Backbone as CSV, one residue per row, in Angstrom:
resi,resn,N_x,N_y,N_z,CA_x,CA_y,CA_z,C_x,C_y,C_z
1,UNK,0.845,-1.179,0.000,0.000,0.000,0.000,0.883,1.232,0.000
2,UNK,0.460,2.225,-0.699,1.224,3.457,-0.748,0.759,4.393,0.347
3,UNK,1.406,5.527,0.414,1.064,6.509,1.439,-0.355,7.029,1.256
4,UNK,-0.855,7.003,0.043,-2.196,7.519,-0.222,-3.269,6.478,0.047
5,UNK,-2.868,5.293,0.386,-3.842,4.279,0.739,-4.192,3.364,-0.420
6,UNK,-3.747,3.648,-1.602,-4.043,2.806,-2.754,-2.910,1.838,-2.988
7,UNK,-3.178,0.861,-3.787,-2.114,-0.071,-4.128,-1.390,0.431,-5.357
8,UNK,-0.123,0.159,-5.395,0.703,0.604,-6.510,1.215,-0.631,-7.224
9,UNK,0.971,-0.685,-8.530,1.475,-1.800,-9.315,2.938,-1.549,-9.644
10,UNK,3.700,-2.609,-9.621,5.095,-2.466,-10.031,5.131,-2.364,-11.546
11,UNK,5.714,-1.291,-12.032,5.805,-1.136,-13.488,7.249,-1.330,-13.915
12,UNK,7.367,-1.821,-15.135,8.717,-2.001,-15.662,9.345,-0.648,-15.916
13,UNK,10.610,-0.551,-15.636,11.329,0.673,-15.955,11.490,0.749,-17.456
14,UNK,11.102,1.859,-18.008,11.250,2.013,-19.453,12.676,2.463,-19.744
15,UNK,13.303,1.809,-20.726,14.670,2.180,-21.066,14.674,3.536,-21.746
16,UNK,15.729,4.316,-21.521,15.787,5.646,-22.132,15.817,5.548,-23.658
17,UNK,15.279,6.548,-24.290,15.245,6.558,-25.754,16.662,6.671,-26.310
18,UNK,16.764,6.406,-27.580,18.051,6.477,-28.266,18.628,7.894,-28.164
19,UNK,17.775,8.881,-28.342,18.217,10.279,-28.243,18.715,10.597,-26.842
20,UNK,18.004,10.120,-25.841,18.390,10.383,-24.453,19.734,9.744,-24.136
21,UNK,19.940,8.512,-24.624,21.224,7.847,-24.384,22.366,8.589,-25.083
22,UNK,22.119,9.036,-26.315,23.143,9.769,-27.065,23.476,11.080,-26.359
23,UNK,22.463,11.775,-25.895,22.677,13.047,-25.214,23.432,12.850,-23.900
24,UNK,23.106,11.778,-23.187,23.822,11.483,-21.937,25.298,11.204,-22.217
25,UNK,25.576,10.433,-23.252,26.970,10.139,-23.609,27.716,11.412,-23.992
26,UNK,27.075,12.260,-24.797,27.729,13.501,-25.232,27.909,14.497,-24.098
27,UNK,27.078,14.396,-23.068,27.220,15.325,-21.942,28.467,15.017,-21.120
28,UNK,28.967,13.762,-21.239,30.145,13.383,-20.470,31.443,13.733,-21.173
29,UNK,31.481,13.592,-22.520,32.681,13.927,-23.278,32.335,13.990,-24.753
30,UNK,33.280,14.482,-25.545,33.098,14.561,-26.994,33.267,13.173,-27.614
31,UNK,32.487,12.908,-28.632,32.593,11.668,-29.398,32.653,12.008,-30.871
32,UNK,33.303,11.144,-31.628,33.225,11.256,-33.079,31.901,10.628,-33.496
33,UNK,31.480,10.900,-34.713,30.225,10.327,-35.202,30.291,8.798,-35.155
34,UNK,31.401,8.249,-35.622,31.580,6.790,-35.650,31.591,6.221,-34.229
35,UNK,32.272,6.900,-33.318,32.358,6.441,-31.936,31.021,6.457,-31.223
36,UNK,30.242,7.518,-31.438,28.928,7.616,-30.803,27.982,6.576,-31.379
37,UNK,28.056,6.342,-32.679,27.215,5.314,-33.303,27.527,3.945,-32.700
38,UNK,28.806,3.646,-32.519,29.197,2.360,-31.937,28.693,2.234,-30.502
39,UNK,28.795,3.306,-29.723,28.320,3.290,-28.338,26.804,3.070,-28.282
40,UNK,26.069,3.725,-29.190,24.612,3.573,-29.206,24.213,2.158,-29.620
41,UNK,24.914,1.590,-30.592,24.623,0.212,-30.999,24.884,-0.751,-29.848
42,UNK,25.991,-0.534,-29.163,26.344,-1.373,-28.013,25.287,-1.245,-26.919
43,UNK,24.856,-0.030,-26.662,23.852,0.223,-25.639,22.513,-0.422,-26.008
44,UNK,22.133,-0.302,-27.274,20.870,-0.893,-27.728,20.931,-2.413,-27.639
45,UNK,22.059,-2.991,-27.987,22.218,-4.446,-27.900,22.113,-4.906,-26.446
46,UNK,22.701,-4.132,-25.551,22.629,-4.459,-24.124,21.195,-4.378,-23.616
47,UNK,20.470,-3.337,-24.054,19.073,-3.172,-23.637,18.222,-4.340,-24.133
48,UNK,18.435,-4.743,-25.386,17.666,-5.857,-25.949,17.983,-7.164,-25.226
49,UNK,19.218,-7.314,-24.814,19.640,-8.533,-24.132,18.964,-8.671,-22.773
50,UNK,18.831,-7.549,-22.065,18.289,-7.599,-20.715,16.780,-7.440,-20.654
51,UNK,16.154,-7.003,-21.734,14.697,-6.867,-21.726,14.093,-8.247,-21.873
52,UNK,13.280,-8.603,-20.922,12.595,-9.891,-21.007,11.378,-9.717,-21.909
53,UNK,11.130,-10.649,-22.803,9.963,-10.512,-23.659,8.679,-10.565,-22.835
54,UNK,7.749,-9.702,-23.161,6.474,-9.624,-22.468,5.619,-10.797,-22.914
55,UNK,5.053,-11.531,-21.966,4.278,-12.715,-22.297,2.995,-12.357,-23.036
56,UNK,2.404,-11.205,-22.720,1.126,-10.827,-23.316,1.267,-10.288,-24.730
57,UNK,2.402,-9.698,-25.057,2.553,-9.076,-26.376,3.302,-9.992,-27.314
58,UNK,3.014,-9.825,-28.572,3.723,-10.595,-29.584,5.093,-9.967,-29.771
59,UNK,6.055,-10.757,-30.174,7.404,-10.258,-30.414,7.448,-9.637,-31.797
60,UNK,7.280,-8.336,-31.877,7.266,-7.637,-33.162,8.608,-6.988,-33.418
61,UNK,9.052,-7.032,-34.652,10.292,-6.352,-35.030,10.037,-4.861,-35.063
62,UNK,11.033,-4.031,-34.728,10.829,-2.592,-34.783,10.529,-2.158,-36.219
63,UNK,9.688,-1.145,-36.341,9.274,-0.673,-37.663,10.466,-0.112,-38.439
64,UNK,11.382,0.565,-37.745,12.550,1.170,-38.391,13.799,0.458,-37.873
65,UNK,14.699,0.030,-38.765,15.922,-0.637,-38.305,16.746,0.266,-37.386
66,UNK,17.447,-0.368,-36.465,18.244,0.354,-35.473,19.281,1.262,-36.127
67,UNK,19.972,0.770,-37.146,21.001,1.567,-37.814,20.416,2.847,-38.393
68,UNK,19.222,2.762,-38.942,18.561,3.945,-39.509,18.180,4.925,-38.405
69,UNK,17.700,4.401,-37.284,17.346,5.261,-36.148,18.582,5.987,-35.623
70,UNK,19.687,5.253,-35.504,20.930,5.852,-35.009,21.408,6.940,-35.966
71,UNK,21.395,6.671,-37.253,21.810,7.676,-38.251,20.946,8.925,-38.154
72,UNK,19.645,8.753,-37.946,18.739,9.904,-37.828,19.086,10.746,-36.602
73,UNK,19.377,10.082,-35.477,19.747,10.794,-34.245,21.062,11.539,-34.456
74,UNK,22.039,10.886,-35.078,23.336,11.519,-35.311,23.215,12.701,-36.263
75,UNK,22.409,12.565,-37.316,22.180,13.683,-38.239,21.544,14.865,-37.516
76,UNK,20.563,14.574,-36.653,19.896,15.625,-35.886,20.883,16.325,-34.955
77,UNK,21.718,15.558,-34.276,22.693,16.136,-33.350,23.734,16.974,-34.089
78,UNK,24.147,16.527,-35.261,25.104,17.324,-36.048,24.461,18.625,-36.509
79,UNK,23.198,18.576,-36.917,22.493,19.775,-37.364,22.357,20.781,-36.218
80,UNK,22.171,20.286,-35.018,22.050,21.172,-33.850,23.404,21.642,-33.323
81,UNK,24.483,21.043,-33.813,25.814,21.425,-33.355,26.248,20.708,-32.092
82,UNK,25.533,19.666,-31.702,25.865,18.929,-30.486,26.935,17.877,-30.748
83,UNK,27.059,17.461,-31.999,28.022,16.436,-32.382,28.885,16.998,-33.491
84,UNK,30.190,16.981,-33.278,31.093,17.552,-34.267,32.398,16.764,-34.282
85,UNK,32.746,16.236,-35.453,34.022,15.534,-35.580,35.191,16.492,-35.390
86,UNK,35.026,17.733,-35.825,36.085,18.731,-35.673,36.352,19.002,-34.189
87,UNK,35.285,19.186,-33.428,35.434,19.438,-31.993,36.028,18.215,-31.287
88,UNK,35.615,17.019,-31.708,36.184,15.795,-31.149,37.678,15.743,-31.418
89,UNK,38.072,16.064,-32.655,39.493,16.027,-33.029,40.290,17.027,-32.194
90,UNK,39.769,18.227,-32.014,40.459,19.237,-31.212,40.630,18.771,-29.770
91,UNK,39.583,18.155,-29.214,39.659,17.671,-27.833,40.674,16.542,-27.709
92,UNK,40.680,15.639,-28.678,41.634,14.528,-28.648,43.067,15.035,-28.757
93,UNK,43.291,15.986,-29.637,44.644,16.546,-29.803,45.083,17.246,-28.517
94,UNK,44.187,17.994,-27.909,44.517,18.684,-26.653,44.872,17.680,-25.560
95,UNK,44.078,16.604,-25.470,44.311,15.584,-24.433,45.596,14.811,-24.646
96,UNK,45.919,14.494,-25.883,47.003,13.569,-26.174,48.329,14.209,-26.547
97,UNK,48.322,15.473,-26.935,49.531,16.075,-27.512,50.706,16.138,-26.550
98,UNK,50.450,16.209,-25.267,51.548,16.311,-24.315,52.316,14.996,-24.181
99,UNK,51.636,13.876,-24.409,52.247,12.574,-24.176,52.510,11.763,-25.440
100,UNK,51.948,12.186,-26.579,52.073,11.372,-27.778,52.491,12.198,-28.985
101,UNK,53.097,11.508,-29.937,53.552,12.147,-31.159,52.450,12.242,-32.202
102,UNK,52.777,12.947,-33.270,51.813,13.207,-34.332,51.309,11.915,-34.957
103,UNK,52.198,10.977,-35.189,51.795,9.726,-35.846,50.738,8.978,-35.033
104,UNK,50.932,8.868,-33.750,49.980,8.142,-32.893,48.640,8.870,-32.830
105,UNK,48.665,10.184,-32.729,47.429,10.956,-32.676,46.682,10.849,-34.007
106,UNK,47.432,10.899,-35.096,46.823,10.762,-36.426,46.161,9.384,-36.563
107,UNK,46.795,8.360,-36.067,46.209,7.017,-36.105,44.932,6.934,-35.275
108,UNK,44.938,7.556,-34.105,43.748,7.560,-33.251,42.594,8.276,-33.928
109,UNK,42.882,9.404,-34.572,41.836,10.142,-35.281,41.268,9.312,-36.434
110,UNK,42.138,8.636,-37.151,41.674,7.793,-38.260,40.834,6.632,-37.734
111,UNK,41.250,6.058,-36.621,40.515,4.947,-36.022,39.139,5.404,-35.530
112,UNK,39.041,6.657,-35.106,37.773,7.204,-34.630,36.863,7.604,-35.786
113,UNK,37.374,7.514,-37.010,36.544,7.811,-38.170,36.476,9.274,-38.533
114,UNK,37.418,10.063,-38.054,37.432,11.492,-38.372,38.097,11.696,-39.731
115,UNK,37.469,12.462,-40.584,37.982,12.722,-41.931,39.308,13.469,-41.848
116,UNK,40.291,13.014,-42.616,41.631,13.606,-42.546,41.645,15.053,-43.036
117,UNK,40.711,15.438,-43.896,40.675,16.833,-44.353,40.286,17.781,-43.213
118,UNK,39.501,17.279,-42.246,39.095,18.104,-41.104,40.233,18.294,-40.101
119,UNK,41.200,17.378,-40.125,42.254,17.424,-39.119,43.591,17.890,-39.668
120,UNK,43.643,18.279,-40.921,44.919,18.651,-41.549,45.609,19.795,-40.797
121,UNK,44.864,20.840,-40.453,45.456,21.976,-39.740,45.956,21.577,-38.347
122,UNK,45.162,20.762,-37.647,45.570,20.324,-36.312,46.865,19.519,-36.367
123,UNK,46.954,18.622,-37.344,48.151,17.792,-37.468,49.357,18.611,-37.906
124,UNK,49.115,19.633,-38.723,50.211,20.510,-39.147,50.798,21.236,-37.935
125,UNK,49.931,21.734,-37.065,50.386,22.406,-35.842,51.132,21.432,-34.924
126,UNK,50.667,20.189,-34.863,51.349,19.187,-34.050,52.747,18.906,-34.583
127,UNK,52.881,18.808,-35.892,54.193,18.549,-36.505,55.187,19.652,-36.170
128,UNK,54.691,20.901,-36.131,55.571,22.041,-35.849,56.129,21.990,-34.427
129,UNK,55.377,21.415,-33.503,55.809,21.388,-32.101,56.289,20.004,-31.661
130,UNK,56.453,19.096,-32.605,56.774,17.716,-32.242,58.120,17.595,-31.507
131,UNK,59.142,18.286,-31.972,60.449,18.198,-31.301,60.338,18.683,-29.858
132,UNK,59.687,19.823,-29.673,59.551,20.401,-28.330,58.790,19.444,-27.410
133,UNK,57.695,18.862,-27.897,56.904,17.939,-27.077,57.689,16.670,-26.750
134,UNK,58.428,16.159,-27.739,59.235,14.957,-27.520,60.342,15.241,-26.499
135,UNK,60.957,16.399,-26.620,62.039,16.763,-25.696,61.508,16.900,-24.269
136,UNK,60.353,17.542,-24.102,59.776,17.696,-22.771,59.417,16.347,-22.162
137,UNK,58.868,15.454,-22.967,58.532,14.119,-22.480,59.801,13.353,-22.103
138,UNK,60.809,13.459,-22.935,62.089,12.804,-22.670,62.702,13.331,-21.374
139,UNK,62.646,14.647,-21.167,63.195,15.251,-19.942,62.452,14.744,-18.706
140,UNK,61.128,14.642,-18.780,60.359,14.149,-17.636,60.689,12.683,-17.330
141,UNK,60.879,11.903,-18.369,61.107,10.468,-18.180,62.567,10.149,-17.831
142,UNK,63.525,10.759,-18.562,64.933,10.386,-18.405,65.785,11.512,-17.811
143,UNK,65.656,12.724,-18.316,66.353,13.867,-17.749,67.808,14.054,-18.128
144,UNK,68.467,13.022,-18.610,69.893,13.148,-18.950,70.203,12.300,-20.175
145,UNK,71.233,12.751,-20.899,71.668,11.998,-22.074,72.217,10.640,-21.661
146,UNK,71.961,9.650,-22.472,72.446,8.306,-22.194,73.931,8.210,-22.532
147,UNK,74.658,7.506,-21.720,76.093,7.318,-21.984,76.354,5.993,-22.678
148,UNK,75.488,5.025,-22.486,75.674,3.707,-23.099,74.687,3.500,-24.239
149,UNK,75.086,2.669,-25.179,74.247,2.380,-26.341,72.927,1.731,-25.922
150,UNK,72.974,0.847,-24.930,71.777,0.148,-24.460,70.738,1.143,-23.933
151,UNK,71.205,2.128,-23.174,70.305,3.150,-22.618,69.756,4.053,-23.726
152,UNK,70.604,4.411,-24.707,70.135,5.222,-25.846,69.031,4.473,-26.601
153,UNK,69.229,3.194,-26.818,68.226,2.381,-27.524,66.929,2.332,-26.727
154,UNK,67.029,2.240,-25.424,65.833,2.238,-24.563,65.081,3.559,-24.677
155,UNK,65.807,4.676,-24.639,65.175,5.983,-24.775,64.548,6.141,-26.153
156,UNK,65.247,5.666,-27.173,64.741,5.751,-28.550,63.432,4.956,-28.671
157,UNK,63.437,3.742,-28.151,62.229,2.899,-28.223,61.058,3.544,-27.494
158,UNK,61.351,4.154,-26.344,60.293,4.801,-25.572,59.621,5.904,-26.390
159,UNK,60.427,6.818,-26.952,59.856,7.928,-27.716,59.188,7.444,-29.006
160,UNK,59.781,6.444,-29.649,59.184,5.916,-30.876,57.836,5.256,-30.581
161,UNK,57.727,4.589,-29.451,56.465,3.940,-29.090,55.362,4.956,-28.786
162,UNK,55.753,6.167,-28.470,54.787,7.226,-28.197,54.318,7.926,-29.471
163,UNK,54.858,7.506,-30.621,54.372,8.033,-31.894,55.144,9.203,-32.443
164,UNK,56.328,9.470,-31.930,57.148,10.551,-32.458,57.926,10.039,-33.667
165,UNK,58.188,10.910,-34.631,58.885,10.493,-35.846,60.339,10.137,-35.533
166,UNK,60.918,9.299,-36.379,62.267,8.794,-36.110,63.325,9.893,-36.138
167,UNK,63.181,10.882,-37.025,64.190,11.949,-37.051,64.126,12.806,-35.788
168,UNK,62.915,13.059,-35.271,62.766,13.826,-34.035,63.328,13.024,-32.861
169,UNK,63.029,11.748,-32.822,63.522,10.896,-31.735,65.047,10.848,-31.751
170,UNK,65.629,10.717,-32.928,67.094,10.688,-33.042,67.716,11.964,-32.502
171,UNK,67.154,13.110,-32.856,67.667,14.394,-32.381,67.568,14.512,-30.870
172,UNK,66.418,14.116,-30.314,66.217,14.237,-28.865,67.176,13.335,-28.116
173,UNK,67.291,12.079,-28.520,68.139,11.103,-27.825,69.613,11.480,-27.943
174,UNK,70.006,12.062,-29.096,71.391,12.473,-29.289,71.711,13.796,-28.606
175,UNK,70.668,14.531,-28.189,70.880,15.809,-27.514,71.091,16.959,-28.476
176,UNK,70.703,16.791,-29.726,70.850,17.871,-30.718,69.594,18.742,-30.694
177,UNK,69.792,20.056,-30.766,68.606,20.937,-30.849,67.943,20.807,-32.210
178,UNK,66.696,21.161,-32.256,65.928,21.059,-33.490,66.464,21.999,-34.550
């Protein structure tokens, strides 16, 4: 019995709409169009997995395919300016530029489905500062020039694994200014 004296039926919690889920995801951080689509598909699959079929209703297929619904939501969000691959790319570059080289960031952007024409200026700016960023990272990690070949190779591998170009890594490890 409820406080009002009537009985309350337990109702199933209705899952949030596709738009609501997309908006919640975007409120936490920037996503690329491809990344948000993947998250929404994953979320929808999870919802379908946990929803128990209702015994009284027939199992009907949705009138509009999920992929079409997701594309419609993404198109609407892009039109409103809530979803932007350019803004996603800028945020990713800002987050990653201190610790990673241009090559690694470029790969991440490509993996996220961001068009390379949208990121050309960002990558150009990254290339201009690559030596400085590599040197600062090297200073934080090692701080001094290596005296032995084994240590130089270790420093070289470290910077190369972070996505810095080989000529920049060679200059930093050898202690030559740009």
